All heavy atoms as an XYZ file, in Angstrom:
759
protein
N       7.208     30.549     12.905
C       6.869     29.144     12.815
C       5.409     29.041     12.424
O       4.543     29.417     13.176
C       7.126     28.491     14.182
C       6.532     27.128     14.322
S       7.107     26.235     15.762
C       6.015     26.818     17.020
N       5.116     28.544     11.265
C       3.733     28.349     10.824
C       3.305     26.940     11.196
O       4.077     26.006     11.073
C       3.623     28.551      9.328
N       2.085     26.793     11.638
C       1.615     25.492     12.084
C       0.911     24.739     10.968
O       1.065     23.553     10.826
C       0.686     25.655     13.299
C       1.475     26.248     14.459
C       0.061     24.345     13.701
C       2.702     25.479     14.842
N       0.140     25.418     10.170
C      -0.606     24.743      9.112
C       0.013     25.138      7.779
O       0.159     26.310      7.484
C      -2.091     25.129      9.168
C      -2.655     24.709     10.516
C      -2.869     24.505      8.030
C      -4.051     25.155     10.746
N       0.379     24.164      6.985
C       1.068     24.456      5.730
C       0.139     25.010      4.667
O       0.548     25.786      3.849
C       1.751     23.200      5.215
C       2.932     22.834      6.061
C       3.663     21.674      5.486
N       4.697     21.277      6.431
C       5.239     20.106      6.471
N       4.864     19.172      5.631
N       6.165     19.820      7.342
N      -1.119     24.579      4.665
C      -2.027     25.152      3.683
C      -2.531     26.507      4.188
O      -2.189     26.938      5.270
C      -3.184     24.190      3.365
C      -4.041     23.905      4.571
O      -3.994     24.634      5.560
N      -4.803     22.846      4.509
N      -3.346     27.163      3.440
C      -3.776     28.521      3.778
C      -5.024     28.579      4.654
O      -5.563     29.637      4.875
C      -4.026     29.312      2.496
C      -2.789     29.478      1.659
C      -1.863     30.445      2.307
N      -0.625     30.521      1.548
C       0.445     31.097      2.001
N       0.475     31.615      3.184
N       1.533     31.133      1.269
N      -5.478     27.454      5.178
C      -6.667     27.433      6.025
C      -6.384     28.181      7.324
O      -5.419     27.892      8.011
C      -7.062     25.980      6.358
O      -7.222     25.279      5.147
C      -8.332     25.933      7.166
N      -7.233     29.112      7.664
C      -7.096     29.836      8.921
C      -7.766     29.026     10.025
O      -8.788     28.410      9.809
C      -7.759     31.211      8.829
C      -7.033     32.161      7.910
C      -5.659     32.510      8.431
O      -5.483     32.747      9.613
N      -4.683     32.521      7.544
N      -7.187     29.010     11.211
C      -7.795     28.283     12.316
C      -7.370     28.888     13.638
O      -6.447     29.689     13.703
C      -7.402     26.818     12.284
O      -6.074     26.686     12.732
N      -8.030     28.441     14.676
C      -7.668     28.885     16.019
C      -6.294     28.365     16.408
O      -5.643     28.919     17.274
C      -8.709     28.395     17.012
N      -5.822     27.329     15.753
C      -4.524     26.756     16.091
C      -3.375     27.599     15.589
O      -2.228     27.375     15.931
C      -4.426     25.331     15.537
C      -3.494     24.479     16.335
C      -3.825     24.050     17.597
C      -2.259     24.116     15.824
C      -2.961     23.271     18.321
C      -1.394     23.334     16.547
C      -1.754     22.914     17.799
O      -0.891     22.143     18.529
N      -3.649     28.631     14.800
C      -2.598     29.532     14.358
C      -1.971     30.273     15.536
O      -0.970     30.945     15.377
C      -3.130     30.543     13.343
C      -3.370     29.911     11.990
O      -2.737     28.884     11.690
O      -4.203     30.439     11.250
N      -2.549     30.127     16.721
C      -1.948     30.707     17.924
C      -0.512     30.258     18.074
O       0.309     30.965     18.617
C      -2.642     30.196     19.191
C      -4.089     30.205     19.428
C      -4.365     29.269     20.601
C      -4.503     31.596     19.803
N      -0.219     29.038     17.625
C       1.112     28.486     17.818
C       2.151     29.094     16.897
O       3.293     28.698     16.922
C       1.075     26.975     17.636
C       0.301     26.249     18.713
C       0.351     24.763     18.448
C       0.835     26.564     20.073
N       1.753     30.064     16.095
C       2.740     30.715     15.256
C       3.500     31.779     16.039
O       4.259     32.540     15.485
C       2.063     31.332     14.038
O       1.144     32.304     14.445
N       3.322     31.790     17.357
C       4.032     32.738     18.216
C       5.538     32.514     18.094
O       5.987     31.402     17.847
C       3.593     32.569     19.662
N       6.299     33.558     18.303
C       7.749     33.488     18.132
C       8.422     32.595     19.167
O       9.348     31.884     18.847
C       8.331     34.899     18.220
C       7.815     35.822     17.160
C       8.727     35.852     15.966
O       9.907     35.706     16.101
N       8.168     36.038     14.790
N       7.979     32.637     20.414
C       8.677     31.867     21.449
C       7.849     30.683     21.910
O       6.631     30.724     21.921
C       8.991     32.767     22.643
O       7.799     33.064     23.332
N       8.523     29.629     22.299
C       7.844     28.436     22.803
C       7.071     28.777     24.065
O       5.978     28.291     24.275
C       8.869     27.307     23.083
C       9.441     26.792     21.777
C       8.243     26.173     23.868
C       8.427     26.154     20.849
N       7.608     29.627     24.917
C       6.911     29.997     26.144
C       5.559     30.625     25.851
O       4.555     30.250     26.436
N       5.521     31.561     24.922
C       4.251     32.204     24.562
C       3.316     31.200     23.908
O       2.125     31.170     24.196
C       4.507     33.384     23.625
N       3.854     30.349     23.059
C       3.027     29.350     22.385
C       2.447     28.368     23.388
O       1.279     28.022     23.326
C       3.844     28.606     21.330
N       3.267     27.912     24.331
C       2.758     26.926     25.267
C       1.732     27.521     26.215
O       0.799     26.842     26.608
C       3.882     26.241     26.035
O       4.884     27.113     26.396
N       1.862     28.803     26.563
C       0.836     29.456     27.383
C      -0.484     29.503     26.631
O      -1.546     29.250     27.195
C       1.256     30.877     27.755
C       2.375     30.906     28.784
O       2.610     29.855     29.439
O       3.021     31.955     28.919
N      -0.443     29.810     25.344
C      -1.656     29.904     24.553
C      -2.271     28.529     24.326
O      -3.486     28.382     24.316
C      -1.367     30.586     23.221
C      -1.056     32.057     23.402
C      -0.603     32.711     22.119
O      -0.183     32.041     21.183
N      -0.694     34.022     22.069
N      -1.451     27.495     24.145
C      -1.963     26.137     23.964
C      -2.672     25.690     25.228
O      -3.751     25.112     25.185
C      -0.816     25.154     23.621
C      -1.295     23.717     23.735
C      -0.315     25.414     22.230
N      -2.060     25.963     26.372
C      -2.598     25.491     27.640
C      -4.009     26.013     27.898
O      -4.800     25.344     28.543
C      -1.666     25.888     28.777
N      -4.339     27.180     27.370
C      -5.670     27.727     27.615
C      -6.738     27.062     26.760
O      -7.914     27.129     27.085
C      -5.702     29.251     27.351
O      -5.352     29.480     25.991
C      -4.774     29.985     28.277
N      -6.367     26.387     25.678
C      -7.349     25.783     24.781
C      -7.420     24.267     24.868
O      -7.848     23.627     23.938
N      -7.009     23.668     26.001
C      -6.962     22.213     26.125
C      -8.230     21.673     26.779
O      -8.695     22.195     27.782
C      -5.738     21.777     26.953
C      -4.450     22.110     26.214
C      -5.801     20.302     27.289
C      -3.191     21.802     26.982
N      -8.775     20.610     26.164
C      -9.891     19.861     26.747
C      -9.532     18.382     26.669
O      -8.865     17.953     25.729
C     -11.184     20.084     25.955
C     -11.706     21.483     26.005
C     -12.978     21.588     25.180
C     -13.406     23.034     25.091
N     -14.569     23.198     24.234
N      -9.977     17.617     27.648
C      -9.725     16.175     27.649
C     -11.036     15.437     27.437
O     -12.041     15.741     28.065
C      -9.078     15.739     28.964
C      -7.691     16.299     29.133
C      -7.488     17.516     29.776
C      -6.592     15.642     28.623
C      -6.214     18.043     29.917
C      -5.321     16.156     28.767
C      -5.142     17.351     29.410
O      -3.880     17.864     29.531
N     -11.015     14.447     26.535
C     -12.188     13.645     26.210
C     -11.804     12.174     26.263
O     -10.630     11.829     26.321
C     -12.678     13.980     24.797
C     -12.917     15.442     24.457
C     -13.147     15.590     22.968
C     -14.090     15.971     25.240
N     -12.802     11.297     26.202
C     -12.559      9.848     26.101
C     -12.919      9.403     24.699
O     -13.932      9.803     24.144
C     -13.422      9.087     27.098
C     -12.898      9.164     28.500
C     -12.526      7.787     28.964
C     -12.112      7.889     30.418
N     -11.202      6.884     30.783
N     -12.076      8.562     24.117
C     -12.370      8.003     22.793
C     -13.388      6.871     22.945
O     -13.711      6.450     24.056
C     -11.099      7.473     22.140
O     -10.694      6.279     22.769
N     -13.865      6.372     21.822
C     -14.791      5.236     21.853
C     -14.149      4.011     22.493
O     -14.832      3.160     23.040
C     -15.264      4.897     20.448
C     -16.307      5.894     19.940
C     -16.706      5.545     18.543
N     -15.836      6.348     17.669
C     -15.694      6.180     16.385
N     -16.344      5.225     15.774
N     -14.906      6.958     15.685
N     -12.846      3.919     22.419
C     -12.125      2.775     23.005
C     -11.656      3.032     24.430
O     -10.919      2.235     25.000
C     -10.936      2.416     22.130
C     -11.357      1.915     20.772
C     -10.170      1.482     19.979
N     -10.603      0.907     18.721
C      -9.802      0.335     17.862
N      -8.508      0.266     18.117
N     -10.268     -0.152     16.744
N     -12.047      4.181     24.985
C     -11.710      4.474     26.372
C     -10.382      5.166     26.593
O      -9.962      5.377     27.729
N      -9.693      5.539     25.532
C      -8.413      6.250     25.657
C      -8.669      7.744     25.864
O      -9.681      8.279     25.436
C      -7.564      6.071     24.394
C      -7.264      4.642     24.050
C      -6.161      4.113     24.896
C      -5.806      2.709     24.439
N      -4.786      2.119     25.222
N      -7.720      8.408     26.495
C      -7.835      9.851     26.705
C      -7.389     10.569     25.439
O      -6.337     10.269     24.881
C      -6.988     10.308     27.910
C      -7.042     11.811     28.066
C      -7.453      9.616     29.175
N      -8.206     11.518     24.995
C      -7.889     12.356     23.838
C      -7.792     13.793     24.339
O      -8.671     14.270     25.038
C      -8.991     12.270     22.750
C      -9.153     10.846     22.249
C      -8.712     13.242     21.613
C      -7.984     10.311     21.463
N      -6.693     14.457     24.002
C      -6.523     15.849     24.368
C      -6.876     16.697     23.145
O      -6.255     16.554     22.095
C      -5.073     16.121     24.795
C      -4.832     17.556     25.191
S      -3.176     17.847     25.838
C      -2.174     17.644     24.380
N      -7.884     17.533     23.269
C      -8.288     18.424     22.181
C      -7.641     19.786     22.410
O      -7.803     20.380     23.471
C      -9.808     18.586     22.140
C     -10.553     17.325     21.776
S     -10.227     16.727     20.115
C     -11.027     17.954     19.122
N      -6.910     20.249     21.414
C      -6.285     21.571     21.470
C      -6.830     22.365     20.299
O      -6.434     22.150     19.152
C      -4.744     21.476     21.397
C      -4.128     22.860     21.444
C      -4.213     20.604     22.507
N      -7.797     23.224     20.582
C      -8.410     24.070     19.554
C      -8.835     23.272     18.322
O      -8.440     23.576     17.211
C      -7.462     25.200     19.160
C      -7.084     26.046     20.346
O      -7.889     26.286     21.227
N      -5.853     26.486     20.396
N      -9.593     22.243     18.517
C     -10.173     21.339     17.506
C      -9.173     20.367     16.876
O      -9.547     19.625     15.987
C     -10.968     22.059     16.400
O     -10.074     22.737     15.531
C     -12.003     23.016     16.976
N      -7.940     20.322     17.326
C      -6.986     19.306     16.895
C      -6.908     18.227     17.977
O      -6.571     18.529     19.120
C      -5.579     19.887     16.687
C      -5.416     20.646     15.407
C      -5.447     22.024     15.396
C      -5.223     19.974     14.216
C      -5.280     22.726     14.218
C      -5.054     20.668     13.028
C      -5.088     22.049     13.029
N      -7.194     16.958     17.648
C      -7.102     15.892     18.655
C      -5.677     15.333     18.754
O      -4.989     15.155     17.752
C      -8.062     14.829     18.122
C      -8.079     15.040     16.650
C      -7.823     16.499     16.414
N      -5.254     15.077     19.987
C      -3.947     14.486     20.265
C      -4.154     13.254     21.134
O      -5.028     13.246     22.004
C      -3.050     15.467     21.031
C      -2.552     16.621     20.213
C      -3.350     17.719     19.962
C      -1.268     16.610     19.698
C      -2.896     18.782     19.205
C      -0.799     17.670     18.943
C      -1.615     18.760     18.696
N      -3.352     12.217     20.908
C      -3.391     11.037     21.765
C      -2.032     10.890     22.443
O      -1.030     11.441     21.990
C      -3.756      9.778     20.982
S      -2.561      9.317     19.732
N      -2.018     10.126     23.521
C      -0.794      9.936     24.286
C       0.173      9.061     23.497
O      -0.151      7.937     23.132
C      -1.162      9.263     25.606
C      -0.139      9.399     26.669
C      -0.644      8.835     27.981
O      -1.394      9.539     28.679
O      -0.296      7.672     28.270
N       1.353      9.584     23.215
C       2.357      8.821     22.476
C       3.302      8.100     23.427
O       3.626      6.935     23.227
C       3.156      9.744     21.555
C       4.183      9.016     20.729
C       4.872      9.931     19.741
O       5.347     11.014     20.137
O       4.931      9.542     18.562
N       3.758      8.808     24.451
C       4.632      8.175     25.440
C       4.478      8.887     26.776
O       4.080     10.048     26.848
C       6.092      8.195     24.986
O       6.566      9.511     24.913
N       4.808      8.149     27.819
C       4.654      8.686     29.173
C       5.795      8.154     30.025
O       6.079      6.951     30.001
C       3.315      8.243     29.737
C       2.961      8.836     31.065
C       1.547      8.405     31.448
C       1.112      9.141     32.688
N      -0.274      8.807     33.034
N       6.465      9.044     30.755
C       7.519      8.651     31.674
C       7.393      9.526     32.909
O       7.596     10.753     32.831
C       8.900      8.822     31.031
C      10.091      8.427     31.906
C      10.037      6.929     32.232
C      11.389      8.768     31.221
N       6.994      8.923     33.989
C       6.714      9.625     35.244
C       5.708     10.745     34.998
O       4.566     10.482     34.673
C       8.004     10.127     35.878
C       8.925      9.019     36.304
C      10.137      9.554     37.066
N      11.176      8.555     37.089
C      12.243      8.574     36.307
N      12.429      9.558     35.459
N      13.134      7.621     36.393
N       6.144     11.988     35.123
C       5.230     13.123     35.011
C       5.216     13.740     33.608
O       4.451     14.642     33.332
C       5.642     14.182     36.041
C       4.456     14.919     36.629
O       3.331     14.398     36.523
O       4.662     16.013     37.173
N       6.098     13.268     32.720
C       6.184     13.837     31.373
C       5.366     12.996     30.391
O       5.498     11.780     30.338
C       7.626     13.896     30.879
C       7.732     14.552     29.518
C       9.151     14.735     29.063
C       9.154     15.424     27.712
N      10.489     15.702     27.233
N       4.517     13.677     29.620
C       3.695     13.002     28.611
C       3.922     13.694     27.272
O       3.929     14.921     27.191
C       2.193     13.056     28.971
C       1.365     12.342     27.921
C       1.951     12.459     30.342
N       4.126     12.901     26.224
C       4.222     13.437     24.866
C       2.948     13.044     24.145
O       2.589     11.867     24.083
C       5.459     12.895     24.129
C       6.728     13.312     24.868
C       5.471     13.402     22.680
C       7.997     12.721     24.303
N       2.248     14.058     23.650
C       0.999     13.861     22.921
C       1.277     14.055     21.446
O       1.981     14.981     21.053
C      -0.032     14.888     23.376
C      -0.428     14.754     24.812
C       0.208     15.298     25.887
C      -1.543     14.038     25.337
N      -0.448     14.963     27.038
C      -1.534     14.186     26.725
C      -2.558     13.274     24.750
C      -2.489     13.612     27.548
C      -3.510     12.709     25.573
C      -3.474     12.875     26.951
N       0.711     13.184     20.576
C       0.874     13.333     19.133
C      -0.478     13.566     18.491
O      -1.507     13.116     18.986
C       1.547     12.105     18.518
C       0.695     10.869     18.519
C       1.293      9.776     17.635
N       0.543      8.560     17.770
C      -0.600      8.301     17.127
N      -1.107      9.179     16.303
N      -1.239      7.166     17.328
N      -0.451     14.241     17.367
C      -1.668     14.480     16.602
C      -2.208     13.131     16.124
O      -1.440     12.255     15.732
C      -1.378     15.392     15.418
S      -2.825     15.720     14.405
N      -3.520     12.971     16.133
C      -4.118     11.684     15.773
C      -4.309     11.500     14.273
O      -4.774     10.449     13.849
C      -5.479     11.496     16.465
O      -6.350     12.544     16.035
C      -5.344     11.503     17.969
N      -3.933     12.469     13.459
C      -4.133     12.368     12.017
C      -3.103     11.439     11.381
O      -1.993     11.843     11.032
C      -4.070     13.749     11.367
O      -4.334     13.646      9.994
N      -3.475     10.173     11.239
C      -2.563      9.186     10.655
C      -2.550      9.262      9.130
O      -1.545      8.971      8.506
C      -2.972      7.780     11.088
C      -2.699      7.507     12.533
C      -3.020      6.072     12.879
C      -2.730      5.808     14.336
N      -3.016      4.421     14.691
N      -3.673      9.650      8.529
C      -3.765      9.707      7.069
C      -2.725     10.660      6.478
O      -2.180     10.415      5.419
C      -5.152     10.153      6.628
C      -6.217      9.121      6.840
C      -7.553      9.642      6.365
C      -8.646      8.637      6.635
N      -9.959      9.133      6.249
N      -2.467     11.761      7.168
C      -1.537     12.753      6.641
C      -0.139     12.617      7.243
O       0.741     13.402      6.930
C      -2.058     14.174      6.922
O      -2.152     14.360      8.336
C      -3.393     14.414      6.272
N       0.050     11.641      8.156
C       1.331     11.450      8.822
C       1.789     12.739      9.511
O       2.929     13.174      9.378
C       2.381     10.938      7.848
C       3.582     10.359      8.555
O       3.490      9.959      9.713
N       4.706     10.320      7.875
N       0.879     13.341     10.247
C       1.136     14.617     10.916
C       2.207     14.468     11.992
O       2.216     13.502     12.746
C      -0.164     15.139     11.531
S       0.009     16.778     12.219
N       3.126     15.424     12.060
C       4.254     15.383     12.985
C       4.073     16.272     14.211
O       5.000     16.421     15.006
C       5.538     15.807     12.264
C       5.882     14.948     11.070
C       6.247     13.553     11.482
C       6.691     12.746     10.265
N       6.762     11.327     10.548
N       2.912     16.880     14.396
C       2.693     17.790     15.526
C       2.735     17.019     16.848
O       2.137     15.951     16.976
C       1.358     18.504     15.375
N       3.467     17.557     17.826
C       3.600     16.955     19.147
C       3.512     18.058     20.197
O       3.927     19.191     19.969
C       4.952     16.257     19.325
C       5.275     15.181     18.311
C       4.515     13.912     18.624
N       4.907     12.771     17.820
C       4.463     12.501     16.592
N       3.659     13.335     15.989
N       4.825     11.404     15.960
N       3.008     17.688     21.367
C       2.993     18.593     22.520
C       3.608     17.833     23.683
O       3.181     16.727     24.007
C       1.565     19.055     22.876
C       0.990     19.877     21.730
C       1.576     19.865     24.168
C      -0.443     20.334     21.946
N       4.633     18.420     24.306
C       5.299     17.831     25.461
C       4.759     18.512     26.704
O       4.772     19.739     26.795
C       6.809     18.048     25.398
C       7.458     17.345     24.245
N       8.553     16.540     24.412
C       7.174     17.300     22.922
C       8.924     16.039     23.240
N       8.095     16.499     22.323
N       4.289     17.708     27.662
C       3.739     18.267     28.899
C       4.443     17.667     30.101
O       4.771     16.485     30.116
C       2.237     17.991     28.983
C       1.462     18.701     27.896
S      -0.324     18.518     28.063
C      -0.638     19.591     29.453
N       4.660     18.482     31.102
C       5.208     18.051     32.379
C       4.133     18.367     33.404
O       3.898     19.531     33.724
C       6.504     18.793     32.676
C       7.327     18.294     33.851
C       7.695     16.824     33.678
C       8.577     19.126     34.010
N       3.448     17.344     33.864
C       2.276     17.549     34.711
C       1.193     18.214     33.877
O       0.833     17.733     32.812
N       0.691     19.342     34.343
C      -0.347     20.071     33.613
C       0.235     21.209     32.779
O      -0.505     21.979     32.177
C      -1.380     20.620     34.584
N       1.565     21.325     32.733
C       2.216     22.431     32.034
C       2.748     22.005     30.677
O       3.422     20.978     30.564
C       3.376     22.982     32.865
C       2.919     23.485     34.199
O       1.909     24.168     34.304
N       3.647     23.136     35.243
N       2.485     22.811     29.669
C       3.047     22.584     28.333
C       4.486     23.079     28.357
O       4.741     24.225     28.684
C       2.238     23.334     27.252
C       2.901     23.192     25.892
C       0.802     22.836     27.222
N       5.438     22.189     28.043
C       6.845     22.583     28.050
C       7.421     22.735     26.653
O       8.424     23.410     26.467
C       7.717     21.620     28.888
C       7.349     21.709     30.354
C       7.604     20.199     28.400
N       6.800     22.103     25.648
C       7.299     22.234     24.277
C       6.182     21.927     23.285
O       5.332     21.087     23.538
C       8.470     21.289     24.034
N       6.210     22.649     22.175
C       5.305     22.404     21.051
C       6.213     22.148     19.859
O       6.999     23.003     19.487
C       4.390     23.624     20.796
C       3.497     23.378     19.598
C       3.565     23.940     22.037
N       6.125     20.951     19.292
C       7.051     20.572     18.215
C       6.285     20.106     16.991
O       5.196     19.573     17.090
C       7.982     19.465     18.695
C       8.840     19.916     19.856
C       9.877     18.912     20.208
C      10.744     19.489     21.323
N      11.912     18.694     21.573
N       6.897     20.263     15.848
C       6.298     19.812     14.597
C       5.210     20.745     14.112
O       4.866     21.728     14.771
N       4.701     20.418     12.948
C       3.678     21.243     12.311
C       2.515     20.364     11.871
O       2.735     19.233     11.440
C       4.262     21.933     11.081
C       5.359     22.915     11.393
S       6.183     23.545      9.910
C       4.827     24.099      8.941
N       1.312     20.897     11.972
C       0.165     20.192     11.406
C       0.231     20.351      9.889
O       0.521     21.429      9.387
C      -1.150     20.782     11.915
C      -1.444     20.412     13.330
N      -1.868     19.163     13.700
C      -1.371     21.139     14.467
C      -2.049     19.141     15.006
N      -1.752     20.312     15.495
N      -0.029     19.276      9.168
C      -0.016     19.338      7.709
C      -1.424     19.107      7.155
O      -1.583     18.621      6.052
C       0.974     18.313      7.141
C       0.655     16.903      7.579
O      -0.322     16.661      8.273
N       1.493     15.969      7.172
N      -2.424     19.475      7.957
C      -3.822     19.280      7.598
C      -4.655     20.334      8.313
O      -4.207     20.902      9.304
C      -4.273     17.868      8.023
C      -4.072     17.623      9.487
N      -5.043     17.881     10.440
C      -2.995     17.179     10.176
C      -4.572     17.597     11.622
N      -3.310     17.172     11.503
N      -5.855     20.606      7.819
C      -6.710     21.583      8.493
C      -7.280     20.992      9.781
O      -7.294     19.770      9.965
C      -7.819     21.859      7.487
C      -7.836     20.673      6.599
C      -6.437     20.133      6.575
N      -7.752     21.839     10.710
C      -8.340     21.339     11.954
C      -9.674     20.650     11.687
O     -10.291     20.853     10.649
C      -8.537     22.599     12.792
C      -8.625     23.692     11.804
C      -7.756     23.289     10.635
N     -10.089     19.837     12.641
C     -11.398     19.213     12.546
C     -12.478     20.250     12.768
O     -12.285     21.214     13.499
C     -11.556     18.133     13.620
C     -10.799     16.894     13.323
C     -11.205     15.832     14.294
N     -10.492     14.603     13.986
C     -10.528     13.544     14.754
N     -11.227     13.534     15.859
N      -9.857     12.466     14.419
N     -13.632     20.016     12.162
C     -14.766     20.904     12.383
C     -15.245     20.710     13.812
O     -15.339     19.582     14.298
C     -15.891     20.576     11.409
N     -15.513     21.807     14.538
C     -15.977     21.673     15.918
C     -17.330     20.966     15.967
O     -18.172     21.157     15.102
C     -16.104     23.105     16.417
C     -15.748     23.992     15.296
C     -15.384     23.174     14.111
N     -17.482     20.117     16.982
C     -18.761     19.427     17.160
C     -19.526     20.073     18.298
O     -18.934     20.602     19.229
C     -18.531     17.936     17.482
O     -17.720     17.842     18.648
C     -17.869     17.223     16.321
N     -20.836     20.020     18.240
C     -21.613     20.635     19.307
C     -22.218     19.614     20.210
O     -22.362     18.510     19.950
C     -22.735     21.490     18.798
O     -22.804     21.647     17.453
């Protein structure tokens, strides 16, 4: 499973792991939470920003914030655990900020 369709190398290539379990373990280690300018929570996964798409009790589905490219990447979390990584990024990662 390739995550980025173009040939750009990134830290997010971790998700090219064969199993979802291995991929979700690797994703979980690279997660940071930030606040947007509008006060929303943004989950950064190795320089890719995700916003909350839906929430039901303890399950949250995060979607990639890249609207220009109509990116389909999603991360499903149950509490603090990544349970599924779905879709592919169709754009390069954002440049890290210091």
